[in-house]
Backbone bond lengths (Angstrom), bond angles and torsions (degrees), N, CA, C in turn:
res aa  C-N    CA-C-N  psi(-1)  N-CA   C-N-CA  omega(-1)  CA-C   N-CA-C  phi
1 M - - - 1.463 - - 1.518 111.68 -
2 E 1.336 116.42 -40.62 1.463 119.64 -179.22 1.516 110.73 -66.67
3 T 1.349 115.49 -38.01 1.458 119.05 179.78 1.523 110.40 -63.78
4 N 1.346 116.21 -43.89 1.455 119.28 178.61 1.516 111.28 -63.13
5 S 1.346 116.06 -36.58 1.463 120.08 178.69 1.512 110.93 -63.22
6 T 1.334 115.65 -43.32 1.464 119.84 178.24 1.526 110.47 -61.71
7 A 1.324 116.29 -44.72 1.459 120.32 -179.91 1.520 110.92 -61.94
8 N 1.349 116.56 -38.66 1.457 119.63 178.89 1.516 111.47 -64.10
9 H 1.340 116.51 -42.59 1.460 119.97 178.31 1.521 110.89 -60.37
10 L 1.330 116.71 -35.55 1.459 121.04 -176.28 1.530 112.13 -91.53
11 N 1.355 116.38 1.05 1.457 121.51 179.52 1.523 111.43 57.05
12 E 1.341 115.82 42.17 1.448 120.70 -177.60 1.521 110.79 -83.04
13 K 1.347 116.49 140.12 1.455 122.73 -179.31 1.514 109.24 -130.84
14 P 1.336 117.82 156.75 1.464 120.68 -179.64 1.519 112.02 -80.61
15 G 1.333 115.41 -175.84 1.459 120.85 176.14 1.519 113.38 73.08
16 F 1.333 115.30 -140.33 1.468 121.33 -177.27 1.519 111.77 -57.22
17 H 1.326 116.70 -30.77 1.460 121.30 -177.98 1.526 111.47 -58.48
18 I 1.347 117.00 -29.92 1.473 121.01 178.66 1.525 110.08 -60.20
19 W 1.332 115.88 -48.51 1.462 120.43 -177.79 1.523 111.60 -72.44
20 W 1.320 116.44 -35.42 1.465 120.71 176.48 1.513 110.27 -62.97
21 R 1.333 116.63 -42.01 1.461 121.91 -179.91 1.530 111.21 -66.54
22 L 1.331 116.34 -31.52 1.460 120.35 178.52 1.526 111.05 -59.00
23 L 1.335 116.70 -32.89 1.465 121.21 179.59 1.527 112.15 -72.46
24 R 1.356 116.58 -15.85 1.464 122.47 -173.78 1.539 109.44 52.16
25 P 1.337 115.95 62.31 1.467 121.60 -171.26 1.518 114.60 -57.90
26 H 1.348 117.30 -28.81 1.472 118.64 -178.36 1.523 112.16 -66.59
27 T 1.349 116.79 -15.09 1.468 120.23 178.97 1.529 112.46 -95.44
28 L 1.333 117.86 -14.10 1.460 120.66 -171.71 1.521 113.28 -69.38
29 T 1.329 117.21 -16.46 1.465 118.30 176.08 1.529 110.79 -65.48
30 A 1.353 116.40 -19.14 1.458 120.05 178.23 1.528 111.21 -68.36
31 S 1.334 118.49 -17.31 1.461 121.21 174.04 1.526 110.70 -102.97
32 F 1.332 117.22 -31.11 1.466 120.44 179.08 1.532 111.52 -67.82
33 I 1.328 116.46 -47.46 1.464 121.32 -175.07 1.530 112.65 -58.82
34 P 1.343 119.79 -48.66 1.472 119.04 179.97 1.527 113.33 -60.50
35 V 1.340 117.28 -39.40 1.466 119.76 178.54 1.523 110.17 -65.26
36 F 1.308 115.95 -41.10 1.467 121.92 179.20 1.527 110.85 -61.86
37 V 1.325 116.78 -48.61 1.462 120.95 -178.00 1.528 110.85 -66.96
38 G 1.330 116.97 -45.72 1.465 120.06 179.62 1.512 112.04 -59.77
39 T 1.335 116.52 -39.52 1.459 120.89 179.28 1.519 111.39 -69.63
40 M 1.337 117.63 -40.21 1.460 120.56 177.56 1.531 111.13 -61.60
41 L 1.324 116.50 -37.98 1.473 120.23 177.63 1.527 110.30 -64.49
42 A 1.335 116.20 -37.55 1.463 119.78 178.45 1.528 110.76 -67.81
43 I 1.328 116.39 -42.18 1.468 120.04 179.01 1.526 110.11 -63.10
44 L 1.324 115.45 -38.88 1.464 120.10 178.50 1.526 110.90 -59.82
45 D 1.343 115.90 -30.03 1.464 121.14 178.03 1.524 112.50 -93.77
46 G 1.344 116.97 8.73 1.465 120.92 172.74 1.508 115.78 90.96
47 H 1.340 118.36 22.36 1.464 120.70 -178.50 1.527 110.53 -129.42
48 F 1.344 116.53 130.99 1.462 118.80 177.09 1.523 110.72 -163.74
49 Q 1.346 114.88 125.75 1.459 123.13 172.59 1.532 107.42 -122.92
50 P 1.314 118.25 102.90 1.468 121.57 -173.15 1.522 114.33 -54.86
51 L 1.341 117.78 -44.34 1.463 120.21 -177.19 1.523 111.84 -68.69
52 V 1.316 116.65 -35.46 1.467 120.30 176.62 1.526 109.63 -66.42
53 F 1.320 115.91 -39.97 1.465 120.47 176.52 1.527 111.25 -59.64
54 L 1.329 116.97 -47.30 1.464 120.88 -179.08 1.531 111.25 -64.66
55 A 1.334 116.35 -38.33 1.465 120.32 178.63 1.523 110.76 -65.19
56 M 1.320 116.55 -42.25 1.467 121.37 179.07 1.523 110.47 -65.20
57 L 1.316 116.30 -41.97 1.458 120.79 -179.41 1.522 111.01 -62.45
58 L 1.319 116.52 -48.08 1.465 120.77 -178.45 1.523 111.06 -66.91
59 A 1.335 117.24 -42.23 1.464 120.81 179.76 1.528 110.99 -61.37
60 S 1.320 116.90 -43.65 1.463 120.84 -179.56 1.527 111.63 -63.13
61 M 1.335 115.73 -42.74 1.459 119.44 -179.29 1.529 111.29 -69.89
62 L 1.323 117.32 -34.19 1.462 120.77 177.46 1.524 110.98 -66.63
63 I 1.326 116.62 -41.58 1.467 120.09 179.29 1.521 110.42 -64.44
64 Q 1.327 117.03 -41.82 1.461 119.31 178.96 1.523 111.27 -66.82
65 A 1.337 116.88 -42.30 1.465 120.29 179.24 1.526 110.17 -62.75
66 A 1.337 116.92 -40.55 1.460 120.61 178.24 1.524 110.80 -64.10
67 T 1.334 116.29 -39.96 1.470 120.56 176.80 1.522 110.52 -60.16
68 N 1.330 116.80 -41.55 1.461 120.97 177.08 1.534 111.17 -61.04
69 M 1.335 116.30 -39.01 1.464 120.51 179.71 1.527 111.35 -68.30
70 F 1.333 116.32 -43.53 1.471 119.22 176.23 1.527 109.87 -60.12
71 N 1.323 116.33 -38.55 1.456 121.69 177.78 1.530 110.24 -57.55
72 E 1.336 115.10 -49.53 1.464 119.03 -179.35 1.531 111.50 -65.08
73 Y 1.334 116.51 -41.53 1.464 120.58 -178.72 1.528 111.70 -62.95
74 Y 1.332 117.07 -51.10 1.465 119.85 -174.59 1.526 112.45 -74.20
75 D 1.328 117.68 -30.87 1.466 119.02 174.70 1.529 110.14 -64.90
76 F 1.336 115.95 -34.94 1.468 119.43 176.66 1.529 110.82 -69.99
77 V 1.322 116.02 -46.50 1.473 120.54 -178.63 1.522 111.22 -59.74
78 R 1.338 116.36 -37.34 1.466 120.24 -178.80 1.531 112.40 -85.21
79 G 1.329 116.84 1.48 1.455 120.72 175.66 1.516 114.81 80.03
80 L 1.344 117.54 16.83 1.461 120.25 -178.96 1.523 112.23 -80.50
81 D 1.343 117.12 -28.78 1.459 120.89 -177.45 1.516 111.02 -105.41
82 N 1.321 115.94 143.03 1.458 122.32 173.39 1.526 108.87 -143.44
83 E 1.328 117.39 -173.57 1.458 120.85 -175.04 1.526 112.99 -62.40
84 Q 1.333 116.28 -24.14 1.464 119.96 -177.18 1.528 113.05 -95.36
85 S 1.327 117.13 -1.79 1.461 120.03 -178.49 1.525 110.26 -63.71
86 V 1.328 115.32 137.38 1.457 121.45 -177.64 1.521 109.55 -108.18
87 G 1.333 116.14 141.22 1.457 119.87 172.87 1.506 114.88 91.35
88 I 1.351 117.30 9.59 1.453 120.09 177.42 1.517 109.22 -109.42
89 G 1.341 116.02 169.94 1.457 118.84 176.56 1.519 111.15 -63.01
90 G 1.341 117.43 -38.10 1.453 122.04 175.50 1.511 115.48 78.05
91 T 1.326 118.40 7.66 1.461 120.06 -176.52 1.524 112.10 -66.98
92 I 1.322 117.27 -29.58 1.463 120.61 179.85 1.519 111.17 -84.83
93 V 1.329 117.28 -54.19 1.463 120.92 -171.18 1.521 113.98 -80.10
94 R 1.342 118.29 -23.85 1.458 119.49 -178.17 1.524 113.89 -117.30
95 D 1.323 117.81 -25.91 1.459 120.06 -175.31 1.520 113.94 -105.03
96 G 1.331 116.51 -5.87 1.459 119.41 173.60 1.514 115.64 79.99
97 I 1.328 118.55 11.80 1.465 120.56 175.96 1.532 108.05 -71.67
98 K 1.323 116.56 132.65 1.463 120.27 -177.11 1.527 110.82 -65.20
99 P 1.334 116.99 137.13 1.473 120.09 179.45 1.522 112.53 -54.15
100 K 1.330 116.51 -38.23 1.467 120.21 -178.75 1.522 111.37 -61.46
101 V 1.321 116.16 -35.91 1.470 120.77 179.74 1.523 110.33 -65.54
102 V 1.341 116.58 -42.78 1.464 121.30 179.30 1.528 110.11 -62.11
103 K 1.329 116.52 -45.02 1.466 121.13 -179.37 1.524 110.92 -64.51
104 Q 1.333 117.40 -43.56 1.467 121.04 -179.64 1.532 110.73 -64.88
105 L 1.328 116.45 -38.90 1.462 120.10 178.74 1.526 110.69 -64.22
106 A 1.335 116.64 -37.80 1.467 120.73 178.48 1.528 110.13 -62.74
107 F 1.334 117.30 -44.91 1.465 120.42 178.89 1.530 111.13 -66.87
108 T 1.330 117.09 -32.16 1.466 120.48 176.56 1.526 110.34 -64.65
109 F 1.328 116.14 -42.60 1.462 120.65 176.62 1.529 110.48 -60.75
110 F 1.333 116.37 -41.48 1.459 120.61 177.24 1.530 110.42 -60.72
111 A 1.331 116.39 -42.23 1.463 120.91 -178.30 1.527 111.00 -62.80
112 V 1.324 116.61 -43.68 1.469 120.20 178.16 1.527 110.26 -64.56
113 A 1.343 116.25 -38.70 1.468 120.40 178.11 1.527 110.63 -62.99
114 V 1.330 117.21 -36.65 1.466 121.17 177.93 1.526 110.00 -63.10
115 L 1.332 117.38 -44.66 1.463 120.99 179.18 1.524 111.02 -61.41
116 L 1.313 115.96 -42.20 1.463 119.97 176.77 1.529 110.47 -65.04
117 G 1.339 115.89 -36.29 1.461 120.08 177.90 1.519 112.02 -63.29
118 V 1.340 116.75 -39.08 1.469 120.68 177.34 1.527 109.85 -61.27
119 Y 1.333 115.56 -42.91 1.474 119.82 178.58 1.526 110.42 -61.16
120 I 1.330 116.36 -43.57 1.462 120.76 179.70 1.524 110.64 -62.55
121 C 1.329 116.44 -41.81 1.470 120.78 -179.03 1.522 112.01 -63.81
122 L 1.321 117.03 -33.89 1.461 120.83 179.79 1.522 111.84 -62.17
123 F 1.318 116.25 -26.18 1.462 121.18 -178.48 1.528 112.76 -106.03
124 S 1.333 116.47 2.08 1.463 118.34 -179.33 1.528 110.76 -138.71
125 S 1.318 117.52 -98.02 1.458 121.34 -177.73 1.528 109.45 -147.27
126 W 1.337 115.58 147.35 1.460 119.55 179.11 1.524 111.64 -74.69
127 W 1.331 117.79 -8.08 1.459 119.77 172.51 1.536 110.83 -64.78
128 I 1.327 115.00 -25.59 1.460 119.97 177.79 1.526 110.24 -62.64
129 A 1.331 116.53 -32.02 1.467 120.45 178.87 1.520 110.87 -62.33
130 L 1.323 116.37 -41.30 1.465 120.62 179.07 1.525 110.54 -63.29
131 I 1.333 116.00 -44.49 1.465 120.19 179.20 1.523 110.18 -62.46
132 G 1.336 116.37 -40.62 1.455 120.60 179.64 1.518 112.21 -63.59
133 V 1.323 115.96 -41.79 1.471 120.28 178.83 1.526 110.39 -63.34
134 I 1.333 116.79 -41.98 1.466 120.73 178.90 1.528 110.27 -62.53
135 C 1.333 116.85 -43.10 1.466 120.65 179.55 1.531 111.26 -62.12
136 M 1.335 116.58 -42.90 1.460 119.75 179.39 1.522 111.49 -67.69
137 L 1.329 116.27 -38.65 1.462 120.06 178.86 1.520 110.70 -62.55
138 I 1.317 116.41 -45.09 1.469 119.96 179.12 1.526 110.20 -67.42
139 G 1.345 116.76 -35.31 1.457 120.24 176.04 1.515 111.26 -59.91
140 Y 1.329 116.33 -40.29 1.465 120.62 178.14 1.523 111.05 -70.95
141 L 1.335 115.91 -43.96 1.467 120.44 -176.91 1.525 113.09 -74.26
142 Y 1.332 116.27 -6.72 1.463 118.83 178.75 1.524 110.56 -58.11
143 T 1.326 116.60 -41.95 1.469 119.91 174.81 1.522 112.54 -125.68
144 G 1.342 117.78 -8.93 1.452 121.02 177.89 1.519 111.01 -95.29
145 G 1.327 116.34 177.52 1.461 120.55 177.96 1.522 112.50 82.20
146 P 1.330 116.91 174.59 1.476 121.32 -175.94 1.529 114.03 -69.98
147 L 1.340 118.02 -29.27 1.464 121.42 179.24 1.529 108.88 -132.87
148 P 1.322 117.42 84.08 1.461 120.91 -177.29 1.524 112.19 -58.97
149 I 1.314 115.77 137.54 1.466 121.04 178.62 1.524 110.38 -59.61
150 A 1.335 116.35 -34.17 1.464 121.02 -178.14 1.523 112.58 -63.43
151 Y 1.326 116.88 -17.63 1.464 120.62 -178.23 1.520 111.87 -93.19
152 T 1.330 116.85 2.25 1.457 122.53 -176.13 1.532 110.15 -115.00
153 P 1.342 118.31 173.33 1.474 120.58 177.13 1.523 114.00 -79.06
154 F 1.349 117.31 5.71 1.462 119.94 -171.95 1.525 114.02 -103.42
155 G 1.327 117.29 5.66 1.461 119.73 -178.41 1.517 112.80 -59.75
156 E 1.328 116.68 -44.56 1.469 120.84 -179.15 1.528 111.36 -62.73
157 L 1.334 116.08 -39.06 1.467 120.53 -179.77 1.527 111.20 -64.81
158 F 1.330 115.99 -47.27 1.462 120.33 -179.29 1.523 111.10 -63.98
159 S 1.330 116.91 -48.08 1.462 119.85 -176.78 1.524 111.46 -65.38
160 G 1.337 117.14 -43.03 1.454 120.23 -179.74 1.516 112.76 -64.95
161 F 1.334 116.27 -46.30 1.463 120.14 -177.39 1.525 111.68 -67.79
162 L 1.334 117.32 -48.05 1.458 120.01 -176.04 1.515 112.64 -71.15
163 M 1.340 116.57 -46.39 1.455 119.16 -175.73 1.522 112.29 -82.94
164 G 1.319 116.81 -19.93 1.457 120.45 177.46 1.509 112.05 -94.76
165 T 1.310 116.77 -79.39 1.464 121.64 -174.57 1.524 113.15 -63.55
166 V 1.332 117.72 -46.99 1.470 120.25 -176.30 1.526 111.41 -65.94
167 I 1.323 117.74 -47.95 1.467 119.57 -177.71 1.526 111.38 -66.29
168 I 1.332 117.72 -40.21 1.466 119.82 176.26 1.522 110.05 -62.44
169 G 1.331 115.92 -44.50 1.458 119.97 179.94 1.520 112.43 -62.52
170 V 1.334 116.82 -44.82 1.466 120.91 179.88 1.530 110.01 -65.91
171 S 1.329 117.17 -42.01 1.468 120.81 -179.95 1.525 111.01 -61.22
172 Y 1.322 116.21 -36.59 1.466 120.66 176.80 1.530 110.65 -72.03
173 F 1.325 116.56 -44.62 1.461 121.61 -174.90 1.523 112.81 -63.73
174 I 1.347 117.59 -43.54 1.465 119.67 -176.16 1.527 111.80 -67.66
175 Q 1.317 117.13 -15.37 1.453 120.90 175.74 1.526 111.58 -92.42
176 S 1.328 115.98 -41.70 1.475 120.68 -171.80 1.516 114.38 -103.55
177 M 1.348 117.18 -16.54 1.469 123.27 -176.04 1.520 112.24 60.30
178 T 1.306 116.50 29.41 1.459 121.95 175.02 1.524 108.64 -150.81
179 M 1.331 115.98 171.26 1.451 120.77 178.98 1.522 108.23 -139.97
180 T 1.336 116.93 143.09 1.457 121.21 -179.58 1.517 109.68 -128.99
181 W 1.321 115.89 155.81 1.458 120.60 176.77 1.525 110.97 -66.91
182 E 1.333 116.09 -28.02 1.464 119.61 178.91 1.528 111.01 -60.78
183 V 1.332 115.90 -41.31 1.466 120.54 178.82 1.523 110.32 -64.11
184 V 1.323 115.75 -42.08 1.470 120.24 179.42 1.522 110.29 -61.28
185 F 1.332 116.74 -46.55 1.471 120.39 -179.27 1.527 111.48 -61.84
186 I 1.339 116.14 -44.82 1.466 120.48 -178.46 1.522 111.33 -63.02
187 S 1.335 116.22 -28.18 1.468 120.46 -178.79 1.526 113.16 -72.76
188 I 1.335 117.40 -21.06 1.467 120.53 -171.34 1.530 113.47 -61.31
189 P 1.341 120.07 -48.82 1.476 118.43 178.86 1.525 113.05 -58.45
190 I 1.334 116.90 -39.21 1.465 119.64 178.94 1.515 110.68 -67.79
191 A 1.334 116.83 -40.20 1.462 120.56 177.09 1.529 110.82 -59.63
192 I 1.327 115.96 -41.55 1.471 120.55 178.93 1.526 110.71 -63.20
193 L 1.325 117.02 -45.23 1.459 120.53 -177.75 1.526 111.95 -67.95
194 I 1.330 117.17 -32.26 1.463 119.89 175.37 1.526 109.73 -67.53
195 G 1.321 116.84 -42.28 1.459 120.34 174.84 1.519 111.26 -60.19
196 C 1.324 116.70 -33.50 1.464 121.63 179.15 1.524 111.70 -65.38
197 I 1.336 116.98 -31.50 1.465 119.70 177.97 1.527 109.64 -60.74
198 L 1.337 116.54 -45.28 1.458 119.97 179.24 1.522 111.05 -68.86
199 L 1.324 117.42 -39.00 1.464 120.53 178.28 1.528 109.73 -61.07
200 A 1.326 117.37 -42.22 1.460 121.06 178.09 1.523 110.83 -62.36
201 N 1.326 116.36 -41.38 1.457 121.00 177.59 1.528 110.78 -61.57
202 N 1.323 116.74 -41.15 1.464 121.04 -178.66 1.529 112.52 -73.06
203 I 1.328 116.75 -29.22 1.466 119.73 174.44 1.528 109.14 -65.75
204 R 1.323 115.42 -44.99 1.469 119.50 178.69 1.536 111.37 -60.98
205 D 1.331 116.99 -41.07 1.466 121.33 -175.33 1.523 113.40 -93.11
206 L 1.323 117.27 12.97 1.468 121.48 -171.66 1.533 113.18 -52.58
207 D 1.305 118.08 -51.73 1.465 120.80 -175.45 1.526 112.08 -63.70
208 G 1.343 115.99 -46.89 1.455 119.91 -179.73 1.518 112.25 -65.23
209 D 1.341 116.68 -41.46 1.465 120.14 178.92 1.524 111.23 -63.79
210 K 1.322 115.94 -38.56 1.458 120.54 -179.75 1.523 110.86 -63.64
211 E 1.327 116.34 -41.72 1.462 121.10 178.82 1.524 111.76 -64.10
212 N 1.332 116.38 -29.55 1.466 120.61 -177.79 1.522 113.44 -95.27
213 G 1.320 116.88 12.27 1.455 120.57 172.25 1.507 116.64 85.10
214 R 1.306 118.04 10.71 1.465 119.31 177.43 1.529 110.06 -74.46
215 K 1.328 115.45 156.82 1.463 121.85 178.62 1.525 109.13 -126.82
216 T 1.317 116.51 54.51 1.462 120.24 -178.50 1.529 110.27 -70.67
217 L 1.312 114.80 166.10 1.461 120.25 179.29 1.528 110.51 -60.73
218 A 1.318 117.27 -38.57 1.462 121.28 179.43 1.526 111.48 -63.12
219 I 1.323 116.32 -37.83 1.467 120.62 179.22 1.523 110.53 -68.70
220 L 1.321 116.62 -43.49 1.464 120.52 -178.42 1.532 111.36 -65.51
221 L 1.325 116.59 -36.38 1.467 120.45 -178.15 1.523 112.38 -83.90
222 G 1.325 116.62 -31.78 1.451 119.86 -171.46 1.517 109.66 92.22
223 R 1.311 117.06 158.48 1.464 122.36 -172.89 1.530 113.13 -56.97
224 N 1.313 117.74 -53.07 1.470 120.36 -174.44 1.525 112.31 -64.77
225 R 1.329 116.77 -43.59 1.468 120.00 179.64 1.527 110.66 -68.43
226 A 1.323 116.81 -34.05 1.462 119.99 178.40 1.528 110.45 -65.99
227 I 1.327 116.59 -40.81 1.467 120.11 177.10 1.528 110.08 -65.35
228 F 1.322 116.69 -39.06 1.464 120.10 177.27 1.533 110.42 -63.45
229 L 1.342 116.42 -41.18 1.463 120.06 177.43 1.516 110.53 -63.01
230 L 1.323 116.25 -42.41 1.463 120.74 179.01 1.522 111.17 -58.26
231 S 1.325 116.83 -47.83 1.465 120.58 179.74 1.524 111.14 -65.80
232 S 1.330 116.75 -36.37 1.464 120.63 -179.94 1.523 111.40 -67.16
233 L 1.326 116.68 -41.57 1.464 120.57 179.66 1.527 110.72 -64.50
234 M 1.320 115.86 -40.87 1.464 118.89 176.95 1.525 110.77 -62.46
235 L 1.317 116.12 -42.12 1.461 120.45 179.16 1.525 110.74 -62.09
236 V 1.327 116.82 -41.27 1.467 121.14 178.30 1.524 110.24 -60.47
237 S 1.337 116.99 -41.26 1.469 120.78 179.46 1.520 111.26 -59.44
238 Y 1.321 116.09 -43.80 1.463 119.54 -178.23 1.533 111.66 -72.73
239 C 1.327 116.65 -34.73 1.470 119.37 176.76 1.530 110.61 -65.83
240 L 1.330 116.63 -40.49 1.465 120.30 177.11 1.524 110.56 -63.04
241 T 1.328 115.94 -42.17 1.461 120.19 179.60 1.526 110.94 -60.99
242 A 1.319 115.75 -45.59 1.464 120.01 179.15 1.525 110.68 -60.57
243 S 1.333 116.58 -40.74 1.473 119.78 -179.98 1.523 111.01 -68.29
244 F 1.340 116.96 -35.85 1.467 120.45 178.48 1.522 110.74 -66.04
245 I 1.326 116.56 -37.99 1.468 120.37 177.97 1.535 110.03 -68.22
246 F 1.324 115.92 -42.52 1.466 121.25 -178.31 1.524 111.52 -63.62
247 T 1.338 116.89 -37.30 1.472 120.55 -178.00 1.524 112.63 -88.28
248 G 1.339 117.70 -4.56 1.451 120.14 178.46 1.514 114.55 89.30
249 L 1.327 117.25 3.33 1.462 120.16 178.06 1.524 110.22 -67.01
250 L 1.334 115.87 -36.29 1.455 122.51 172.34 1.527 108.26 -114.41
251 P 1.331 118.19 149.42 1.471 120.54 179.11 1.524 111.28 -69.53
252 I 1.287 117.20 159.70 1.465 121.74 179.64 1.524 111.23 -59.47
253 Y 1.337 115.68 -27.45 1.469 119.17 177.39 1.536 111.98 -58.40
254 S 1.328 116.28 -26.53 1.465 120.16 -176.76 1.522 112.92 -66.23
255 A 1.320 116.62 -7.45 1.462 120.05 176.61 1.525 111.10 -61.83
256 I 1.339 116.97 -21.84 1.470 119.48 179.30 1.528 111.08 -65.05
257 S 1.327 117.56 -22.58 1.470 120.56 179.70 1.526 111.54 -65.48
258 L 1.326 116.78 -22.41 1.461 120.63 -179.17 1.529 111.99 -69.62
259 L 1.338 116.81 -12.36 1.460 120.28 175.83 1.529 111.30 -62.96
260 S 1.327 116.20 -25.25 1.468 120.14 -179.27 1.526 112.42 -69.86
261 I 1.324 117.15 -9.44 1.471 120.72 176.01 1.531 110.16 -56.88
262 L 1.319 116.55 -34.81 1.461 120.51 -179.28 1.526 111.07 -61.45
263 K 1.339 116.82 -40.29 1.462 120.63 178.43 1.526 110.61 -70.00
264 A 1.337 116.69 -37.98 1.467 120.62 178.03 1.526 110.31 -63.73
265 R 1.311 116.18 -42.54 1.472 120.75 179.14 1.527 110.56 -62.34
266 K 1.318 116.02 -41.07 1.467 120.58 178.96 1.523 110.46 -62.78
267 A 1.326 117.15 -41.05 1.465 121.22 -179.59 1.522 111.52 -60.72
268 I 1.325 116.49 -46.09 1.465 120.40 -179.03 1.522 110.48 -64.55
269 R 1.317 117.05 -42.81 1.463 120.42 179.16 1.526 111.18 -61.75
270 Q 1.319 116.91 -38.48 1.460 120.36 179.73 1.523 111.30 -68.49
271 F 1.324 116.77 -37.39 1.468 119.55 176.77 1.524 110.57 -64.36
272 L 1.306 116.55 -41.57 1.465 120.62 -179.02 1.524 111.92 -68.62
273 A 1.322 116.89 -27.98 1.471 120.75 -175.26 1.523 113.22 -90.99
274 N 1.340 118.30 -10.34 1.459 120.96 -176.19 1.527 111.05 -129.91
275 T 1.317 115.74 145.03 1.465 120.19 -179.83 1.527 112.83 -125.49
276 T 1.338 118.45 -8.02 1.460 121.01 179.58 1.523 110.19 -92.35
277 N 1.340 116.24 157.21 1.461 120.45 179.12 1.517 111.71 -57.72
278 V 1.322 116.08 -49.58 1.459 120.17 -179.09 1.525 110.52 -64.15
279 G 1.320 117.07 -40.69 1.453 121.22 -179.27 1.517 113.10 -64.63
280 M 1.329 116.61 -28.43 1.467 120.40 -178.10 1.520 113.54 -88.70
281 I 1.327 117.90 -5.67 1.463 120.09 179.31 1.527 112.09 -58.19
282 P 1.352 119.74 -47.08 1.476 119.42 177.93 1.525 112.97 -59.38
283 A 1.341 117.13 -33.51 1.460 120.43 178.92 1.518 110.51 -67.30
284 M 1.333 116.80 -43.18 1.455 120.40 179.03 1.523 111.29 -64.43
285 V 1.334 115.50 -41.90 1.464 120.11 177.80 1.530 110.50 -62.72
286 A 1.324 116.33 -38.05 1.467 120.78 179.20 1.527 111.26 -63.80
287 V 1.342 117.24 -35.52 1.472 120.62 176.83 1.527 109.76 -65.23
288 A 1.341 116.72 -43.68 1.468 120.46 178.23 1.533 110.47 -62.62
289 K 1.330 116.23 -40.03 1.467 120.15 179.34 1.527 111.22 -68.74
290 T 1.331 116.52 -30.35 1.469 119.55 176.21 1.520 110.03 -60.62
291 N 1.338 116.45 -46.20 1.464 120.56 178.06 1.526 110.63 -62.04
292 T 1.336 115.81 -42.23 1.462 120.13 -179.37 1.528 110.78 -62.87
293 M 1.332 116.30 -46.98 1.461 120.54 -179.27 1.523 110.94 -64.90
294 Y 1.324 115.92 -47.33 1.463 119.84 -178.00 1.534 110.60 -60.91
295 G 1.334 115.65 -55.76 1.461 119.75 -177.15 1.515 112.44 -63.23
296 G 1.343 116.21 -39.81 1.456 119.65 178.92 1.512 111.70 -62.76
297 L 1.334 116.39 -42.06 1.468 120.51 -179.94 1.524 111.76 -70.45
298 I 1.337 116.99 -33.70 1.469 119.77 174.30 1.526 109.48 -62.91
299 G 1.337 116.25 -46.34 1.460 120.25 178.77 1.515 111.94 -61.35
300 V 1.327 117.00 -43.12 1.465 121.53 178.44 1.522 110.82 -63.71
301 S 1.336 116.96 -39.86 1.467 120.22 179.83 1.535 110.92 -63.42
302 L 1.339 116.20 -36.20 1.467 120.07 177.38 1.529 110.15 -68.49
303 L 1.337 115.71 -38.39 1.465 119.90 177.79 1.525 110.74 -63.90
304 I 1.341 116.32 -41.19 1.473 120.24 177.58 1.534 110.00 -62.21
305 Q 1.340 115.27 -40.44 1.468 119.59 178.90 1.524 110.86 -62.73
306 I 1.336 116.55 -34.31 1.458 120.92 178.39 1.524 110.55 -66.20
307 V 1.336 115.33 -44.09 1.472 121.12 -176.46 1.526 111.57 -78.39
308 F 1.333 115.27 -40.09 1.470 120.50 -177.89 1.524 109.80 -126.07
309 P 1.325 117.56 71.92 1.472 121.08 -177.22 1.521 112.35 -62.22
310 L 1.330 115.20 140.62 1.473 120.71 177.58 1.521 110.33 -99.11
């Protein structure tokens, strides 16, 4: 009965939905958005290769999905997940998918990403291969290896920097074959918001992670301070965006990205109003949607600037 209750709270369904949930699709915008923004910046500077863009987009999403699978596999192996665990894909502990299958699928995704990476390198630089290998290695070590990154206070830093700044930078570089400080600066708010997705996840899982010996940033700070940090980081992202618009680093159209403040505000209010794992799920989802809305609107604003330059 408890297992069914958990599944109902998570809106879990059988069949194809099991495999779809394994990908943790609500998190995949954290890889889509940076590729989208980096590519829009390249187009704004007069560079665009559609097939390279599609290859980069698919490779990034495959690496993130594989990281999610390794997360589920190693959390199960280490005994962190069970039938009552909230906020996981649940394919192993609730749907009966063999752990070996999840692990093999993750490596298969990595293999396809490598092939796509080779294609990207043929049209850009083989230095991209090194960056790709580092990203995949960190994706594996996030929950794999002797000292998983997810068990330390540095998860938010790694996820934000790699999936935000690095992916935006690479997406821009493979189109333009150059790199600018402007691209790096523009990537910072998105990197912060991506880090916030993980921080929100760790706030929700604080009690369970603490019992299992993790030392996440949320655990070290405590619930209230972690929520304050989350709200502060979001505020910093919006202040940076406003300054970029004011100085001309971003076009005036990018002001539409500030509409996502409403979703960020909702997320913080939900965290403050709920203390249970299930109760905090909408808050965590709202943080992920904040990144999606913000990054999507930034990308759209760049596209508008391309079509209707000021």
